[in-house]
Backbone bond lengths (Angstrom), bond angles and torsions (degrees), N, CA, C in turn:
res aa  C-N    CA-C-N  psi(-1)  N-CA   C-N-CA  omega(-1)  CA-C   N-CA-C  phi
1 M - - - 1.509 - - 1.559 106.44 -
2 R 1.356 110.24 133.10 1.488 115.33 -178.10 1.441 112.73 -76.51
3 R 1.280 114.49 161.53 1.476 121.40 -174.64 1.476 108.42 -76.14
4 P 1.313 121.02 133.37 1.493 121.90 -178.96 1.465 112.24 -71.36
5 A 1.316 116.05 143.94 1.517 121.92 179.16 1.551 108.53 -81.18
6 R 1.242 118.45 98.84 1.443 125.64 -178.63 1.494 112.32 -97.05
7 I 1.337 114.71 159.92 1.407 120.15 173.38 1.560 108.09 -100.65
8 G 1.339 116.49 151.86 1.474 120.22 -177.98 1.554 110.47 -80.22
9 V 1.286 115.25 93.98 1.461 117.96 -174.35 1.560 111.61 -73.72
10 K 1.305 115.83 -16.14 1.482 118.83 -179.24 1.546 113.20 -98.32
11 A 1.381 115.16 14.57 1.465 117.87 175.87 1.470 109.91 -57.01
12 S 1.346 116.77 121.35 1.488 121.58 -176.29 1.493 111.45 -91.70
13 V 1.289 112.30 155.80 1.505 120.58 170.17 1.442 108.93 -104.78
14 T 1.333 117.84 114.86 1.438 121.24 -175.87 1.507 110.04 -86.03
15 V 1.310 117.63 156.40 1.469 122.10 177.96 1.552 109.59 -52.93
16 E 1.343 119.32 -38.87 1.410 123.96 178.01 1.538 112.39 -54.41
17 V 1.342 114.71 -47.21 1.446 123.57 -178.49 1.516 109.65 -62.55
18 V 1.315 118.01 -43.75 1.447 122.18 -179.20 1.569 110.02 -67.24
19 V 1.392 116.16 -41.81 1.417 119.19 -177.45 1.544 109.71 -68.52
20 F 1.346 115.96 -36.99 1.478 119.15 175.74 1.546 111.86 -63.57
21 A 1.298 116.56 -44.64 1.426 120.96 177.75 1.531 112.90 -59.55
22 I 1.342 117.19 -43.64 1.402 121.43 177.31 1.495 113.45 -62.24
23 A 1.393 113.25 -44.87 1.432 120.09 178.44 1.529 114.08 -59.29
24 L 1.373 112.11 -42.18 1.492 117.85 178.91 1.492 111.17 -67.61
25 A 1.397 116.93 -37.66 1.426 121.67 179.76 1.583 109.45 -65.25
26 V 1.288 116.94 -41.53 1.423 118.74 176.90 1.454 115.19 -67.37
27 V 1.340 118.52 -38.33 1.477 120.76 173.60 1.465 110.72 -60.50
28 S 1.352 117.90 -38.00 1.506 121.43 -179.84 1.454 112.98 -57.67
29 L 1.406 117.76 -26.58 1.466 121.05 -175.12 1.504 108.86 -66.58
30 V 1.307 117.64 -22.71 1.504 121.56 -177.71 1.493 106.64 -71.49
31 V 1.339 117.96 -35.44 1.410 122.82 179.30 1.514 115.24 -77.97
32 D 1.334 116.79 -44.57 1.479 122.79 -174.29 1.511 109.63 -154.83
33 R 1.352 113.51 120.72 1.498 118.19 177.74 1.452 109.70 -129.29
34 T 1.335 117.97 32.18 1.456 123.07 -179.86 1.508 110.12 -81.69
35 L 1.328 119.82 122.77 1.473 121.13 173.99 1.470 114.53 -90.95
36 R 1.342 118.85 139.83 1.402 123.03 173.58 1.508 110.17 -69.29
37 F 1.305 116.43 165.16 1.503 123.88 -170.82 1.506 108.93 -60.14
38 D 1.320 120.96 -46.94 1.451 121.96 -176.06 1.516 112.64 -54.92
39 A 1.389 114.27 -45.89 1.445 123.03 -173.29 1.584 106.43 -65.34
40 L 1.300 118.58 -35.44 1.502 118.03 -179.88 1.580 107.42 -66.55
41 G 1.315 115.94 -36.43 1.532 116.65 177.46 1.466 111.78 -67.39
42 W 1.276 117.82 -36.27 1.516 120.87 178.82 1.480 111.24 -64.11
43 L 1.371 114.83 -42.00 1.480 117.28 178.54 1.502 111.65 -68.43
44 R 1.377 116.18 -30.36 1.493 119.04 175.77 1.499 108.50 -64.03
45 W 1.332 118.21 -44.22 1.477 122.11 -179.61 1.544 109.93 -59.12
46 G 1.293 117.84 -38.01 1.523 121.79 177.62 1.527 110.11 -61.63
47 R 1.356 118.56 -40.37 1.439 118.81 -179.72 1.494 110.31 -74.80
48 E 1.293 117.42 -32.11 1.474 118.45 -177.82 1.497 114.43 -71.30
49 V 1.343 116.09 -41.66 1.471 122.18 179.07 1.528 113.95 -68.16
50 T 1.332 112.87 -26.04 1.489 117.90 -177.56 1.553 107.44 -96.25
51 G 1.350 120.81 5.85 1.463 122.45 176.54 1.558 112.83 75.39
52 L 1.278 118.72 13.56 1.464 121.38 -178.09 1.528 115.44 -88.95
53 D 1.357 114.61 -12.53 1.460 122.72 166.20 1.475 112.24 -104.72
54 A 1.371 114.85 153.45 1.460 118.70 -174.44 1.498 110.18 -68.01
55 G 1.393 118.23 -31.86 1.472 119.55 -174.62 1.578 110.39 -84.38
56 A 1.338 111.59 167.49 1.434 117.89 172.25 1.494 113.58 -79.10
57 F 1.293 116.43 165.91 1.527 122.30 175.91 1.548 107.26 -54.18
58 D 1.332 117.78 122.01 1.400 123.07 -173.34 1.589 111.24 -135.72
59 T 1.314 112.77 122.47 1.437 120.36 177.82 1.518 110.64 -118.02
60 T 1.327 117.28 18.44 1.447 117.67 -173.59 1.559 113.24 -77.68
61 V 1.325 117.30 -18.89 1.437 126.05 178.91 1.468 110.45 -110.67
62 L 1.379 113.94 161.97 1.476 116.87 173.50 1.486 113.48 -63.11
63 P 1.373 117.88 149.66 1.468 127.77 4.47 1.544 111.25 -72.77
64 S 1.325 110.93 159.09 1.504 116.93 176.55 1.534 108.38 -69.03
65 W 1.358 117.12 154.67 1.390 122.25 -175.35 1.571 115.32 -65.67
66 K 1.306 116.06 134.40 1.452 120.92 164.85 1.508 109.01 -144.87
67 P 1.309 118.90 137.78 1.534 120.67 -169.59 1.589 112.41 -75.36
68 L 1.285 121.10 -32.77 1.494 120.01 -169.11 1.568 111.60 -61.51
69 P 1.281 121.00 -43.60 1.474 116.19 -176.12 1.512 111.46 -60.33
70 L 1.339 119.08 -33.46 1.449 119.72 -177.21 1.519 111.65 -66.33
71 L 1.325 118.33 -27.95 1.504 120.34 174.26 1.496 112.49 -58.05
72 V 1.315 116.36 -25.79 1.464 121.80 -179.09 1.514 113.74 -101.38
73 T 1.355 113.76 -41.85 1.530 116.96 -173.13 1.520 109.87 -76.13
74 A 1.349 121.98 -27.44 1.427 119.66 179.89 1.535 111.58 -70.76
75 P 1.362 122.96 -40.20 1.457 119.48 172.18 1.527 114.27 -67.16
76 L 1.344 119.58 -25.66 1.382 124.86 179.82 1.546 113.20 -77.48
77 A 1.356 115.27 -28.26 1.471 120.65 -174.90 1.524 115.41 -53.49
78 P 1.345 122.36 -41.57 1.439 118.62 -179.14 1.561 115.11 -64.75
79 L 1.322 115.36 -12.81 1.470 118.55 179.06 1.566 113.25 -78.00
80 G 1.317 117.25 -11.34 1.428 121.65 177.91 1.526 108.83 107.40
81 P 1.298 120.50 155.60 1.452 124.94 -175.55 1.491 111.95 -59.61
82 D 1.329 117.58 -48.40 1.476 121.41 -172.18 1.563 108.63 -66.66
83 T 1.396 117.06 -46.34 1.432 117.67 -177.80 1.491 108.92 -69.23
84 A 1.350 121.97 -37.45 1.451 123.69 176.83 1.527 114.65 -56.43
85 Q 1.372 112.33 -40.89 1.450 117.46 -179.30 1.542 111.34 -67.09
86 L 1.343 114.16 -40.69 1.485 118.75 -179.57 1.478 108.93 -65.14
87 L 1.310 116.31 -44.95 1.542 120.21 -175.92 1.526 108.68 -67.19
88 W 1.327 118.82 -41.09 1.437 117.40 177.43 1.532 113.38 -60.04
89 L 1.268 116.01 -41.82 1.502 122.26 178.07 1.569 107.26 -60.39
90 A 1.343 116.12 -47.48 1.393 119.65 -174.77 1.541 110.23 -65.02
91 I 1.314 120.12 -35.05 1.404 123.48 179.06 1.536 110.23 -68.78
92 V 1.260 119.20 -47.62 1.462 124.78 -178.43 1.512 108.90 -61.01
93 R 1.332 114.81 -48.91 1.528 119.46 -178.34 1.501 110.80 -64.58
94 S 1.388 115.96 -40.45 1.482 117.06 176.22 1.507 112.13 -62.75
95 A 1.316 119.07 -41.42 1.465 123.61 179.33 1.508 108.68 -60.86
96 A 1.384 116.90 -40.99 1.514 119.65 178.54 1.518 111.35 -62.28
97 L 1.320 115.22 -45.95 1.497 118.14 -176.11 1.549 111.23 -71.77
98 V 1.291 118.95 -34.45 1.517 118.40 176.00 1.514 107.90 -71.15
99 S 1.252 122.88 -33.46 1.443 122.12 -179.97 1.492 109.93 -66.45
100 L 1.321 119.05 -38.56 1.501 121.27 178.19 1.544 111.30 -67.03
101 V 1.362 114.03 -41.44 1.510 118.47 177.45 1.517 111.33 -63.60
102 V 1.385 114.54 -40.70 1.526 113.66 -179.28 1.514 112.04 -65.74
103 L 1.385 116.10 -39.06 1.447 121.46 179.65 1.516 109.28 -62.13
104 W 1.369 115.63 -43.53 1.404 117.85 179.75 1.528 112.64 -64.18
105 R 1.337 118.93 -44.16 1.459 120.70 -178.46 1.559 112.95 -71.19
106 A 1.363 115.35 -27.48 1.443 118.53 -177.51 1.513 112.47 -87.68
107 A 1.318 118.81 -35.87 1.454 120.65 -173.22 1.563 114.11 -132.68
108 G 1.316 114.63 -1.91 1.448 115.29 175.61 1.573 115.48 104.46
109 W 1.230 116.95 175.18 1.497 120.43 -171.64 1.506 111.03 -71.55
110 V 1.374 119.02 -25.95 1.486 118.64 -177.40 1.581 107.77 -69.45
111 A 1.366 115.01 -37.41 1.489 118.71 176.65 1.591 109.95 -60.46
112 A 1.233 115.28 -51.73 1.539 120.12 178.58 1.508 109.62 -56.31
113 L 1.328 117.91 -49.78 1.432 122.93 -178.52 1.508 109.11 -61.58
114 A 1.307 121.27 -43.09 1.468 122.13 -178.83 1.528 110.60 -57.53
115 L 1.306 117.99 -36.89 1.447 116.36 177.46 1.439 113.28 -79.36
116 A 1.381 117.37 -39.37 1.447 121.08 -178.90 1.446 115.41 -58.86
117 I 1.431 118.07 -34.06 1.445 121.70 -176.93 1.557 111.98 -93.22
118 T 1.322 116.09 0.50 1.523 117.81 177.71 1.491 109.06 -63.27
119 P 1.315 117.07 134.07 1.444 120.24 178.85 1.518 111.52 -54.80
120 A 1.320 116.03 133.44 1.486 125.97 178.18 1.560 116.85 83.89
121 W 1.345 112.04 -2.49 1.542 113.75 177.97 1.468 113.13 -59.93
122 W 1.328 115.97 -52.22 1.474 120.02 -174.43 1.516 109.70 -79.99
123 T 1.251 125.15 -36.91 1.462 125.21 174.49 1.545 111.19 -61.72
124 T 1.321 114.34 -43.91 1.465 117.69 175.82 1.497 112.96 -61.39
125 T 1.363 113.39 -46.42 1.497 118.50 -179.05 1.464 113.49 -61.33
126 L 1.397 115.40 -46.16 1.424 118.94 -178.58 1.584 115.07 -69.24
127 G 1.256 112.83 -30.94 1.471 120.14 179.74 1.511 116.57 -81.65
128 G 1.408 117.82 -7.53 1.412 120.88 -178.83 1.508 118.43 84.67
129 G 1.385 114.48 26.43 1.456 118.56 179.61 1.515 111.93 -69.17
130 I 1.259 119.24 163.98 1.489 126.18 -176.78 1.483 111.95 -76.69
131 E 1.390 120.90 -26.29 1.423 121.26 -165.11 1.568 115.41 -65.75
132 P 1.356 119.87 -34.24 1.446 117.36 173.51 1.519 113.16 -56.02
133 L 1.348 115.26 -39.72 1.520 117.26 178.89 1.482 109.03 -67.33
134 V 1.352 117.94 -37.83 1.512 118.97 179.57 1.495 108.62 -65.78
135 V 1.334 119.64 -39.20 1.464 122.49 179.35 1.548 111.02 -60.57
136 L 1.337 115.40 -48.79 1.406 120.14 179.31 1.548 114.38 -61.59
137 L 1.317 114.02 -39.66 1.506 115.37 174.54 1.516 113.92 -65.85
138 G 1.295 114.53 -34.07 1.529 118.82 173.07 1.475 115.14 -64.27
139 I 1.348 114.82 -41.14 1.461 119.80 175.80 1.547 110.24 -63.33
140 G 1.277 115.08 -41.96 1.467 121.40 175.71 1.502 113.43 -59.88
141 A 1.315 115.79 -40.82 1.464 120.93 -179.96 1.483 112.30 -68.30
142 V 1.339 118.40 -38.46 1.433 121.54 172.47 1.521 114.76 -61.23
143 A 1.322 114.49 -46.84 1.410 119.89 178.27 1.492 114.05 -61.17
144 A 1.403 115.72 -38.29 1.423 118.53 179.94 1.532 110.97 -71.15
145 D 1.271 119.87 -39.03 1.406 122.59 177.81 1.552 112.80 -60.83
146 Q 1.357 114.12 -44.42 1.415 121.41 -176.88 1.447 113.72 -69.14
147 T 1.345 118.72 -18.79 1.487 124.21 179.71 1.559 107.23 -105.72
148 G 1.319 117.03 14.72 1.470 118.55 172.89 1.526 117.93 81.50
149 R 1.382 115.83 6.57 1.445 121.38 179.67 1.468 108.85 -94.52
150 R 1.373 117.43 76.88 1.469 121.43 -169.70 1.532 109.60 -73.53
151 R 1.338 121.05 -34.31 1.444 119.86 179.81 1.499 112.80 -70.07
152 T 1.395 119.27 -34.56 1.385 123.36 171.39 1.544 111.00 -62.45
153 A 1.271 113.38 -42.47 1.541 116.89 177.66 1.555 110.59 -58.90
154 I 1.338 115.77 -41.79 1.437 120.46 -178.82 1.515 112.66 -64.01
155 V 1.368 115.22 -39.00 1.428 121.24 -179.68 1.553 107.94 -68.36
156 L 1.292 118.73 -45.57 1.473 120.02 178.88 1.507 112.55 -65.78
157 L 1.312 120.46 -37.77 1.476 121.61 173.88 1.481 110.70 -63.06
158 A 1.365 115.11 -40.92 1.518 116.82 177.00 1.460 113.14 -58.89
159 L 1.346 115.83 -43.48 1.477 121.53 178.36 1.579 108.81 -61.81
160 M 1.311 114.11 -41.73 1.488 115.94 178.12 1.543 110.05 -59.40
161 A 1.258 117.96 -45.13 1.371 125.19 -179.34 1.531 115.86 -62.00
162 L 1.429 114.06 -27.57 1.412 122.04 173.88 1.528 111.02 -71.75
163 G 1.324 116.51 -16.46 1.457 121.96 178.97 1.535 115.88 -100.45
164 R 1.337 114.55 -32.38 1.446 119.81 178.83 1.488 106.36 -145.39
165 E 1.337 114.51 129.81 1.493 121.45 -174.80 1.487 111.55 -62.47
166 E 1.363 119.06 -30.14 1.448 119.36 -177.83 1.561 115.05 -57.83
167 A 1.341 113.81 -29.41 1.499 117.78 -178.52 1.514 110.62 -72.48
168 L 1.306 116.26 -14.39 1.551 117.53 175.52 1.474 111.24 -61.62
169 A 1.331 120.03 -39.55 1.412 124.05 176.34 1.519 112.27 -63.62
170 L 1.369 114.59 -42.19 1.506 117.79 -178.84 1.558 109.45 -68.53
171 L 1.345 117.96 -34.93 1.434 121.08 179.28 1.526 110.51 -65.32
172 A 1.369 119.85 -42.98 1.395 124.11 179.70 1.544 109.67 -68.88
173 L 1.323 117.86 -41.24 1.448 121.56 174.90 1.489 113.74 -59.26
174 Y 1.340 113.78 -43.17 1.479 119.54 178.72 1.531 110.53 -58.43
175 G 1.313 115.53 -44.41 1.464 117.70 177.41 1.434 115.60 -59.89
176 V 1.327 119.53 -37.51 1.434 124.11 177.72 1.545 112.01 -69.01
177 I 1.378 114.06 -47.27 1.474 117.73 -175.60 1.488 111.20 -68.32
178 R 1.341 117.23 -41.05 1.481 122.48 -178.73 1.552 112.16 -83.84
179 R 1.281 116.47 -6.21 1.419 126.24 -176.06 1.594 109.52 52.26
180 R 1.361 111.48 56.85 1.492 120.87 179.04 1.502 108.02 -120.49
181 P 1.334 117.96 94.47 1.452 122.31 -178.51 1.529 112.17 -56.47
182 E 1.340 119.76 -26.68 1.432 123.15 -178.43 1.538 109.67 -64.63
183 A 1.291 115.31 -28.20 1.487 118.32 175.82 1.534 113.23 -64.16
184 L 1.321 115.54 -37.70 1.472 121.57 176.76 1.509 109.13 -69.17
185 L 1.322 119.43 -36.91 1.400 121.06 176.78 1.488 110.66 -66.31
186 A 1.352 116.71 -39.50 1.475 122.49 177.63 1.515 108.95 -63.03
187 A 1.315 119.64 -38.66 1.475 123.48 176.54 1.465 109.85 -61.41
188 A 1.338 118.09 -45.04 1.448 120.04 179.89 1.544 110.68 -63.73
189 L 1.335 120.71 -38.13 1.436 123.22 -179.71 1.565 110.21 -68.48
190 V 1.321 115.37 -39.38 1.428 121.40 174.68 1.530 111.09 -58.03
191 M 1.347 115.62 -48.23 1.500 118.99 176.59 1.467 112.58 -59.57
192 A 1.321 114.94 -39.56 1.484 117.01 177.10 1.496 112.57 -64.64
193 A 1.278 119.42 -34.31 1.486 121.88 176.55 1.491 111.12 -68.07
194 W 1.363 116.35 -41.26 1.495 117.43 177.78 1.515 110.85 -65.30
195 L 1.298 120.44 -43.31 1.484 123.04 -175.62 1.541 110.75 -82.67
196 G 1.305 116.70 -39.53 1.519 119.00 -178.04 1.526 111.67 -69.04
197 G 1.354 116.59 -41.21 1.428 117.90 -179.65 1.528 112.70 -64.27
198 D 1.285 116.46 -41.11 1.475 119.94 175.60 1.514 112.51 -67.11
199 W 1.356 116.23 -34.39 1.417 119.03 177.47 1.524 111.73 -62.28
200 V 1.334 115.62 -44.09 1.460 121.00 -178.90 1.565 108.52 -69.61
201 G 1.312 117.19 -37.89 1.480 118.19 -174.94 1.531 114.07 -84.71
202 S 1.305 116.95 -16.79 1.484 117.27 -176.84 1.485 113.35 -134.51
203 G 1.354 117.58 -14.75 1.473 119.80 -174.46 1.516 113.21 86.38
204 D 1.354 116.99 0.49 1.479 123.46 -177.55 1.461 109.50 -138.39
205 P 1.322 121.54 113.16 1.471 120.23 178.68 1.466 118.23 -61.09
206 F 1.344 118.14 -18.77 1.488 124.08 -178.55 1.486 112.32 -107.04
207 H 1.409 119.60 12.51 1.388 125.83 -177.12 1.540 112.41 -62.79
208 G 1.349 116.74 -42.84 1.471 119.55 177.34 1.511 114.17 -59.41
209 G 1.330 116.42 -44.57 1.496 117.68 177.64 1.538 109.62 -60.32
210 E 1.306 115.63 -41.19 1.493 118.05 -178.14 1.513 111.34 -63.84
211 L 1.341 114.99 -42.94 1.467 119.96 174.25 1.504 114.94 -56.59
212 A 1.379 113.94 -46.51 1.466 118.97 -178.98 1.504 110.12 -64.53
213 R 1.358 117.97 -41.62 1.430 120.64 -177.47 1.531 111.13 -68.34
214 A 1.318 118.73 -40.77 1.471 122.43 173.05 1.472 111.78 -55.99
215 A 1.342 115.31 -45.76 1.504 120.14 -179.90 1.536 111.31 -63.40
216 G 1.327 115.49 -38.94 1.413 121.14 178.62 1.520 113.24 -62.19
217 I 1.368 113.79 -47.66 1.467 119.26 179.97 1.558 111.78 -63.78
218 A 1.417 112.92 -43.39 1.427 115.30 177.93 1.524 111.79 -60.24
219 D 1.330 114.11 -41.88 1.492 118.66 -179.60 1.529 109.67 -60.34
220 A 1.360 117.14 -45.02 1.453 118.79 179.05 1.492 112.99 -64.17
221 N 1.340 116.17 -42.04 1.478 118.24 178.60 1.512 116.18 -64.22
222 S 1.332 113.94 -27.53 1.473 118.87 179.96 1.518 112.51 -81.84
223 G 1.309 115.70 -7.24 1.546 120.79 -176.38 1.428 112.92 81.19
224 N 1.315 120.59 6.05 1.487 122.41 179.32 1.524 106.39 -100.39
225 H 1.395 114.69 106.22 1.419 121.49 -178.90 1.575 112.38 -104.62
226 N 1.303 115.45 24.12 1.465 120.55 179.06 1.521 112.56 59.96
227 A 1.271 116.92 32.12 1.471 121.58 -175.67 1.497 110.60 -66.32
228 P 1.310 118.72 132.31 1.471 124.11 178.67 1.552 109.77 -69.71
229 T 1.222 113.23 156.93 1.548 118.15 -176.55 1.512 105.89 -136.01
230 G 1.333 114.19 170.82 1.456 118.77 175.36 1.488 116.71 60.26
231 L 1.341 114.43 -133.55 1.507 119.28 -177.85 1.536 108.92 -66.37
232 A 1.339 119.34 -33.01 1.470 122.41 175.89 1.508 112.12 -58.17
233 L 1.323 115.29 -42.45 1.426 118.39 178.68 1.540 113.67 -65.59
234 V 1.361 112.21 -39.65 1.484 116.34 175.64 1.529 111.05 -58.04
235 A 1.382 114.17 -46.79 1.456 117.22 -179.05 1.498 111.56 -63.90
236 L 1.284 119.50 -35.30 1.474 120.49 -177.98 1.562 109.75 -71.86
237 L 1.328 117.25 -43.37 1.445 120.16 -171.70 1.559 113.87 -86.99
238 V 1.333 115.47 -25.95 1.465 117.68 -174.95 1.512 111.62 -112.90
239 I 1.283 118.67 -48.80 1.459 119.90 -173.12 1.510 110.78 -88.20
240 A 1.325 119.31 -42.16 1.421 122.65 -175.99 1.567 115.73 -53.29
241 P 1.354 119.97 -46.14 1.457 118.80 178.61 1.553 111.17 -61.58
242 Q 1.240 119.31 -33.84 1.445 121.22 177.28 1.520 109.20 -69.37
243 L 1.285 121.46 -41.74 1.420 121.53 178.28 1.496 111.46 -66.94
244 I 1.325 119.16 -38.08 1.426 122.74 177.46 1.532 109.93 -61.88
245 A 1.310 115.58 -41.67 1.464 119.80 177.35 1.489 112.27 -65.11
246 L 1.300 115.67 -41.41 1.509 119.84 175.18 1.521 113.52 -62.71
247 A 1.336 116.12 -37.35 1.479 121.17 178.09 1.468 110.33 -65.28
248 F 1.301 120.74 -43.86 1.496 120.99 -179.91 1.555 108.84 -66.18
249 H 1.364 114.31 -40.75 1.444 118.17 179.45 1.519 112.31 -61.90
250 G 1.330 116.09 -42.43 1.512 121.08 177.58 1.417 111.33 -63.97
251 A 1.327 120.06 -46.30 1.406 122.31 -178.07 1.559 114.68 -64.59
252 I 1.343 113.26 -36.35 1.497 117.71 178.10 1.539 107.83 -71.27
253 D 1.302 117.05 -44.99 1.424 121.54 178.27 1.558 110.03 -57.23
254 A 1.256 118.57 -49.49 1.459 122.84 178.42 1.520 111.36 -56.16
255 Y 1.316 116.04 -46.87 1.436 121.45 -177.52 1.546 110.87 -61.38
256 K 1.261 116.67 -40.88 1.439 121.89 179.56 1.557 111.38 -64.51
257 N 1.272 116.21 -27.54 1.445 120.67 -177.84 1.512 114.39 -105.20
258 G 1.329 115.18 19.65 1.450 119.54 169.36 1.512 116.28 87.26
259 D 1.380 117.86 8.30 1.464 120.91 -178.05 1.566 104.85 -96.30
260 R 1.316 121.65 118.17 1.442 124.68 -178.04 1.472 111.43 -96.25
261 L 1.349 121.44 -14.62 1.443 122.39 -175.68 1.548 112.53 -66.36
262 L 1.290 115.06 -50.46 1.455 118.79 179.51 1.499 116.48 -62.59
263 P 1.344 118.79 -41.17 1.515 118.70 174.16 1.504 109.52 -63.55
264 S 1.358 117.77 -36.86 1.444 120.06 178.86 1.488 111.60 -63.47
265 L 1.304 118.36 -45.30 1.464 121.22 177.01 1.524 113.55 -64.21
266 M 1.288 117.29 -34.37 1.451 121.16 175.48 1.450 110.98 -68.28
267 A 1.344 116.67 -42.07 1.477 120.90 176.38 1.560 112.38 -59.04
268 A 1.379 115.28 -38.93 1.405 122.59 177.60 1.540 112.23 -61.91
269 A 1.402 111.68 -45.16 1.431 116.90 177.12 1.530 113.80 -62.81
270 L 1.342 116.68 -32.05 1.505 119.06 -177.97 1.509 106.70 -78.66
271 I 1.331 118.19 -37.03 1.479 118.74 179.34 1.520 109.16 -65.11
272 W 1.276 117.72 -42.79 1.455 121.88 -179.95 1.527 110.89 -60.76
273 T 1.299 114.95 -48.33 1.442 121.56 178.57 1.509 114.89 -59.25
274 A 1.393 113.66 -41.98 1.453 119.16 -177.09 1.561 110.65 -70.85
275 L 1.310 116.15 -30.51 1.484 119.24 175.99 1.517 107.31 -68.31
276 D 1.363 118.57 -45.96 1.478 116.41 -176.28 1.518 111.09 -65.52
277 V 1.322 116.34 -42.51 1.467 117.44 -179.13 1.507 111.83 -67.53
278 S 1.308 120.65 -33.60 1.468 122.08 175.29 1.513 110.31 -64.92
279 L 1.350 116.55 -41.18 1.469 116.19 178.06 1.459 114.39 -68.74
280 R 1.334 114.53 -33.34 1.513 120.85 173.52 1.489 110.13 -56.32
281 A 1.316 114.52 -42.57 1.520 120.52 -176.02 1.493 111.41 -62.59
282 I 1.352 122.11 -23.73 1.426 124.46 -178.75 1.552 110.59 -105.46
283 G 1.302 117.94 14.26 1.366 117.80 170.82 1.586 116.68 115.22
284 Y 1.321 114.79 -17.39 1.490 116.23 -177.75 1.525 110.91 -72.38
285 P 1.367 117.71 155.23 1.400 120.27 -177.51 1.571 110.87 -75.84
286 L 1.273 111.48 155.04 1.545 115.31 176.26 1.542 110.95 -139.52
287 P 1.310 116.24 69.32 1.478 116.71 174.22 1.491 110.39 -66.43
288 P 1.329 121.93 160.65 1.437 125.16 -176.42 1.501 110.34 -58.79
289 R 1.354 119.13 -37.24 1.440 121.38 -176.79 1.499 113.58 -55.10
290 F 1.325 120.48 -29.58 1.415 123.89 -177.24 1.547 110.99 -61.35
291 L 1.376 115.17 -27.13 1.437 119.54 -175.09 1.517 111.86 -95.01
292 L 1.345 119.29 2.54 1.469 118.95 178.74 1.535 115.81 -57.91
293 P 1.301 119.13 -43.53 1.484 119.19 174.73 1.495 115.04 -59.53
294 A 1.366 114.54 -33.77 1.529 116.67 175.07 1.554 108.97 -68.03
295 A 1.298 117.89 -40.61 1.423 121.03 179.94 1.549 110.98 -61.64
296 A 1.334 115.12 -40.94 1.449 120.86 -179.56 1.545 109.09 -66.03
297 A 1.318 118.34 -39.04 1.450 119.23 177.95 1.535 113.71 -66.95
298 A 1.307 115.23 -31.77 1.491 120.01 -178.91 1.488 112.07 -84.90
299 A 1.303 119.72 -18.30 1.486 122.39 -175.46 1.491 114.91 -58.36
300 P 1.417 121.07 -46.21 1.416 118.38 174.85 1.563 119.95 -56.61
301 A 1.311 112.65 -34.29 1.428 120.21 173.13 1.438 113.32 -65.59
302 A 1.292 117.06 -40.79 1.469 119.23 177.12 1.512 113.95 -62.98
303 A 1.421 114.01 -36.35 1.465 118.08 175.31 1.504 111.40 -65.42
304 V 1.314 118.81 -44.24 1.454 122.29 -178.70 1.619 108.95 -67.00
305 G 1.269 114.71 -37.33 1.440 118.44 175.30 1.503 113.27 -61.74
306 A 1.361 116.96 -39.44 1.432 118.91 -179.03 1.516 108.46 -72.44
307 R 1.273 121.46 -33.09 1.458 121.10 178.29 1.514 110.69 -70.66
308 A 1.347 116.47 -39.84 1.429 121.64 -179.23 1.584 110.58 -65.32
309 L 1.316 114.60 -39.18 1.481 118.82 179.23 1.561 108.87 -70.49
310 T 1.275 118.51 -35.54 1.464 120.67 -178.60 1.523 108.85 -68.73
311 R 1.305 117.04 -39.64 1.520 118.80 178.62 1.594 109.72 -66.41
312 R 1.295 114.14 -38.59 1.523 114.54 178.95 1.554 112.61 -64.69
313 R 1.388 113.23 -36.60 1.479 114.65 -178.02 1.544 106.45 -74.62
314 Q 1.311 121.87 -32.29 1.451 119.88 178.29 1.512 110.81 -68.33
315 R 1.302 118.06 -38.47 1.440 118.22 177.42 1.533 113.22 -67.78
316 A 1.299 113.50 -26.99 1.503 115.53 -179.92 1.498 114.93 -80.96
317 T 1.351 117.16 -16.15 1.423 119.98 178.33 1.543 113.01 -91.77
């Protein structure tokens, strides 16, 4: 029986890597420091909850409520609006760079490349979107689980779920599979944060969902489907199908050889994608950035699939 192609789950992130990522993120601010719309709203929430804005905490207007950004923007608010904006961008961009380095060290350059060329990765990173933070938290959760730190994995999955609702399903599923009731408790607390925060900010615990759905319907009616353009379109139409095929190949190959991590990551990617597609079917928006965590989960399988395919070709020649 041949040796299974595994990924290096214990690939560490050194202080040097983190410092380099932060330095590169700070330098990038010289080139571009433009925040996307949602990030501006999250920074406003930070000022409102700390009493630094005249108005009360308000989630009645877009962006729709999500708890994770507030955990960062509230501590940043006392530093002033300009400094808070720069630090938020630096944090998000650092998270994106560290995520790519971890994927490269754990699974090879194909995994890092698979995420780096995913449509919306760089635009989301440069604009201060939440998804790079969600991706890094997910990578941390996988590493914690694989090294036996189950409670740490639960905490990181819970933080993920505070940033993107799709991770709530993964958190609950993790609790069932690992037989960790505290994960189900964490899922309940995450749900309370989603509903309770919106209730405080708008008077309606479901207002954020209604805002998002209204935005999705308006987007569809206007004919704007957040279609990628330029290099992102090339990646989606030409490169992405091949990476998806490699990811399935890698996951199946790993499963046949006793590796359960890669199939689990691929399953998580499929669950995430299915949830987003289902929500899109009932009117919610689905910009490409929503699928970035799914792409990150599938990237290691694509790398293993590429290596397995290369070995087969070498044996055939």
